[in-house]
TORGU-371774 format. One record per residue (C-alpha): residue number from 1; residue in one letter; y, x, z. Coordinates in steps of 0.2 Angstrom, whole numbers, plus 5000, padded with zeros to 4 digits. Last residue first. Layout:
N
REC num residuo   py   px   pz
REC NUM       a    Y    X    Z
...
END
This chain:
118
REC num residuo   py   px   pz
REC 118       r 4911 4999 4977
REC 117       p 4899 5001 4995
REC 116       v 4907 4989 5010
REC 115       t 4912 5001 5026
REC 114       m 4926 5008 5020
REC 113       v 4933 4992 5012
REC 112       v 4931 4983 5031
REC 111       n 4937 4999 5041
REC 110       v 4955 4996 5029
REC 109       l 4954 4981 5031
REC 108       e 4952 4979 5050
REC 107       d 4968 4994 5049
REC 106       s 4978 4983 5042
REC 105       p 4984 4986 5023
REC 104       w 5000 4991 5017
REC 103       t 5007 4974 5009
REC 102       g 5010 4968 5027
REC 101       p 5029 4975 5027
REC 100       s 5035 4982 5008
REC  99       i 5030 4999 5002
REC  98       g 5045 5008 4996
REC  97       d 5045 5025 5003
REC  96       y 5036 5015 5018
REC  95       a 5037 4998 5031
REC  94       a 5027 4997 5043
REC  93       s 5007 4988 5043
REC  92       s 4995 5003 5048
REC  91       p 5006 5020 5039
REC  90       i 4997 5034 5038
REC  89       p 5003 5047 5038
REC  88       i 5001 5062 5026
REC  87       r 4997 5080 5033
REC  86       a 4999 5091 5019
REC  85       e 4986 5104 5015
REC  84       l 4982 5096 4998
REC  83       r 5002 5100 4996
REC  82       r 5001 5116 5002
REC  81       g 4988 5121 4990
REC  80       a 4999 5113 4975
REC  79       d 5015 5126 4981
REC  78       a 5032 5117 4974
REC  77       e 5031 5103 4988
REC  76       d 5046 5092 4985
REC  75       r 5033 5080 4979
REC  74       t 5020 5079 4993
REC  73       s 5024 5063 5004
REC  72       w 5030 5053 4990
REC  71       y 5016 5057 4979
REC  70       i 5002 5054 4993
REC  69       r 5010 5038 4997
REC  68       r 5009 5032 4981
REC  67       r 4992 5036 4979
REC  66       l 4988 5029 4997
REC  65       l 4995 5013 4987
REC  64       t 4987 5013 4971
REC  63       a 4969 5016 4980
REC  62       m 4974 5001 4996
REC  61       e 4979 4990 4977
REC  60       d 4963 4996 4968
REC  59       q 4951 4991 4984
REC  58       l 4962 4974 4986
REC  57       a 4956 4971 4967
REC  56       a 4938 4977 4971
REC  55       f 4937 4963 4986
REC  54       v 4945 4950 4971
REC  53       a 4930 4954 4961
REC  52       k 4914 4957 4975
REC  51       k 4921 4939 4981
REC  50       d 4916 4931 4962
REC  49       a 4922 4933 4941
REC  48       f 4941 4934 4950
REC  47       y 4956 4927 4941
REC  46       l 4951 4908 4935
REC  45       y 4937 4909 4946
REC  44       f 4951 4908 4963
REC  43       a 4960 4894 4953
REC  42       g 4943 4881 4950
REC  41       q 4938 4884 4968
REC  40       s 4958 4876 4973
REC  39       l 4972 4883 4980
REC  38       g 4977 4882 4995
REC  37       a 4978 4902 5000
REC  36       a 4967 4901 5016
REC  35       q 4958 4888 5008
REC  34       v 4954 4898 4992
REC  33       i 4949 4912 5002
REC  32       a 4937 4903 5015
REC  31       s 4929 4894 5002
REC  30       v 4924 4913 4993
REC  29       t 4917 4919 5006
REC  28       t 4921 4930 5021
REC  27       g 4906 4933 5033
REC  26       h 4896 4947 5026
REC  25       y 4915 4957 5019
REC  24       g 4921 4955 5039
REC  23       d 4930 4938 5041
REC  22       r 4948 4942 5050
REC  21       e 4952 4959 5041
REC  20       f 4944 4951 5025
REC  19       v 4952 4932 5024
REC  18       a 4971 4941 5028
REC  17       r 4968 4951 5014
REC  16       a 4958 4937 5002
REC  15       a 4973 4925 5005
REC  14       e 4983 4939 5003
REC  13       l 4972 4944 4987
REC  12       l 4972 4923 4982
REC  11       e 4991 4921 4986
REC  10       g 4995 4936 4973
REC   9       r 4984 4929 4959
REC   8       r 4994 4915 4961
REC   7       v 5010 4924 4960
REC   6       w 5005 4933 4944
REC   5       q 4999 4918 4935
REC   4       r 5016 4907 4937
REC   3       e 5025 4927 4929
REC   2       t 5014 4923 4915
REC   1       m 4997 4933 4910
END
């Protein structure tokens, strides 16, 4: 993908995140996502097959952020058992270990992701 394509995809993901947070999974439509992003329906379908695909991309993004948080929270612990028992603070929308504000999913989005089967 070109840099411009990465930017467009990111705009769609950010818009989708906001719409899913606001409307929930079942209440979200592709039309609402593209309207929030200020892009066309055609632009959406260049990057995602459907609403399920953009939601899966957000789930993948959340999993990546969670793995990063776990790594940075436990990297100095030599004992594997203690790493597993470590209490890992999960921010709601704060900057942690290189995660910029607004990129960590809100509590609303986490709730949506946890209730929709993959």
